[in-house]
N, C-alpha and C positions, 0 to 999 in steps of 0.2 A: 506494501499500500504506499502511496507516495506519503511525505513526512509534512509534519504539521507545520506551517507559517511560525517564524518565531514568534514567541509572547510581545502582544503589545501593549500589553497593563503590567507594571511591576509593584499594583500600590498590595497594600494587606486588607483594604477593606475600599468596594467588595472585593473578594477575591481573583484572582490572576486570571487571566483569559488569553486563550490562545486562538487565534485563525488561522485556517488553511486555504488558501487559495486554489484549492481543487485540480492543483497543476503536477504533474512529477518535478524530481530534481531539476537542475539546468543543465542545458548539454554542457559536454567540456568543450565551448569554444574559447579562439585564439584572442576574440574580440568581442566583447559587446556593444550593440550601439541602443543609442533611442531614437524613435520611432520620428517621422517626419510630422506625425500629429500628436507626438506626446506633449502631455502640457509640464509645467516643470513643476518640482517637487521630490521629496524625499521618496516617498511611495512610488514615482513613477519607475516601472522595468525598463529595461533594459535589454534588448532582442539580439540573438533567440530564446524565449521563455523555457520552462519545459510544456510537453503537451498537458491540455486538460484531460482529465480520465471522464471514462465513460460512464452514464447513467449505472446505477447497480448500487448492491448492499455492501458496504464494506466494513469494518471496527477499527477501534479506534481502541487503545488500550494504555493507560494508566500506569505507570507504576510507583507508588509512593514505600518507601522504608520497606522493600523487598516484598510488596504486597503490590499483584496487580487485577485490575480492575477492567474489565471489557462489555462494550457495550455497543450494538448494531449501528451505523450511521448509513442513511439511503439520500444516494443523489439523486436526483431527479431532473431533466432532461427539461431546457426551458421551454413549456408551451408555445411560445411564438417561433420555437426551430420546430419546421418542420421537415425533418432532414432525418430518413430511415438511418435506425443506430447501425444497419452493413455501412453504410458512408461512413459515419463515423470512425466506427471500427476500422475500417482499408486508413481513414486519414493517420488514426491513433500509431497504423500499425507502420505506416511511412515515416512519421514523426519519430517513433522509437527507432526503425534502421537507419535515421540521417543520427541520430543520438550517438549510435554506435558507432557510424562513420567517425564523428567528430572527436568521439572517445579514442579510437585508435589512433587516431593520428596527431591526435595530442601527444598521447601516452610516445607515441615513436617519435612524435618532433623533440621531445623532453631528454629522451634518450641522444637525439642527434645532438643538440645543442651540448649536452654533459662531453661527446666524444671532441667536440670540436674546443669546449675548450683544453682538455688534455690536451690535444696537439697542438693547440699555439702554445701552452705551456715546452711541451714537449721540444717543439720547434725552436722556440727563443733559446732553451737549453742546447740545441744541435746549431745554431748562428754561430756561437764561438769556438766551435767544435774543426777545427780544420779535416780531421781524418772523417766527420761525421755529414759529410756534402752527399754521401750518397742515402744512407739513413735519411736525413732532412729531407729528399726531395722523394723516398717516398710517404714520406708525413704530408708532406706538402699533395702529394697527389690524392692520398684520402680524404684530407680535408678537403678539394674539391669536389672530391664526389658526395660526400657529406652536406655538403652544401648545395649541391646540384636539387639532393632530397629534401631538404630543408624547408627551398625558396626561400619567398623575404614575407616575413615576419614582421605581422605590425603592432606589436608592443615593444618591438625591438629599438634604443638609439642607436645601434652597431652599424658603420656605415655599409659594411657588406651588408644588412638585411633589408636595410629600406623602412620608410612607416610605410605607403600607397600602399593597399596589397585591395584589388579588384576579383573578385569572383570569379572563378572561369576565367582569368586574364595570362596570359604566360602560359610556357609547357607546365605541366601537371608537374606538381610539389607538395609536401605536405601540410606546408602550410596554404596554399591555394586550395585546394581539396576542400582542410577542415573550413575556411571562408563560404567556397560552394556549397557543403554540406552546410553551414549556419543560414546560407540563405536562401536555399531550398525551403528550412527548417520553419523560417519565419515565414517564407512564403505559402506552405503548407497549413501553418497554423492560421492564417489568417482571417478564414472564413468556415461555417461550418459547412463541409461539403468534399465530399470524396476527393481525392488528389486527384489531377486531370493525369491525362497520358502522357502530355510533354514532363511535367513535374517526374514520372515516374520513369520515364526513359530517360531523362537526366540524371535520374538517382542510379538506375541501374548503371550507367555510361561512367561516374565519378565512383562507384564502387567499384569498376573492372583497375579502374586510374588507381586507385586507392592499393587493392592485391596485388598492381604491379608493385606500386614504392614501396609496401611493406616487405615482397620479396627479394627489390635490392637491397634493402634495411639489414634484411635476415643477412645474404650473401657474406653483406658486409660485415658482422658480426658474427656468425658462424666459421669465414675463412680469412679474412683482409687481417681482419682484426689480430686473428690469431697469430695469422704469418708476420704481422710488424711488434710482436710485444715479441716473439723470437727473436730478433736482431735488437729488440729494445734491450732485450735481459742479455745479450751478447756485449749489449756496450755499457751494461752498466746504468741503463735507465728505468725510470719507473713503467711498470706493462701497463698499458690502458685495462682498465676496468667499464665495463656497461651493465651495472646491476649486475644478473645471472650471465648476461651474455657475454661480459668479459672474460677472455681466457688467458 
């Protein structure tokens, strides 16, 4: 069940209350933005938001001092909305799939950032080593491959990353794919309706591109990093580690 929204009242009388916006958690987007129609204020949500839950029966559980209390909660469809439940289910299915694409691209991108940080540190040490030119060339070659996977990250002030990021612009990369998934998620959640054929086809295309990018990242972590690590160890330099992927 999606989580409750952060409590909006901390007073002792009346008792504190929590509110639920009827949404699943926010997807892992690189950049959240306000819609052009958004009104200023602390409660204005940035997009993409988490998908709205479907009408149905949910359970609310309160745990206090080791004891849990559970009550049912019924979410009803707005009577003004005349959209079949099947269409809303299709909408939610696409939004959840887009959220998964954002999560996978986001997590891979954090690993790529970590790799590039370590490569910069190793490269700085090798620049003053007259006997390390070949190893330095290998480090820089791997960094170039990692940079191609990374793409342009809108959150970074790194001049190599840039600021502007348009969904679907330029060659496919983890950053552009995350942005495209986020844009599609915002569009898909913009109306109570089943996804359009265009949106579904675009998602399939972006999902294929993500698979290609993740396969390239897997090759780096399973083969290219271990190969470089053997050389680094021979030179007495620290090996690269990327979570469980580092060899």
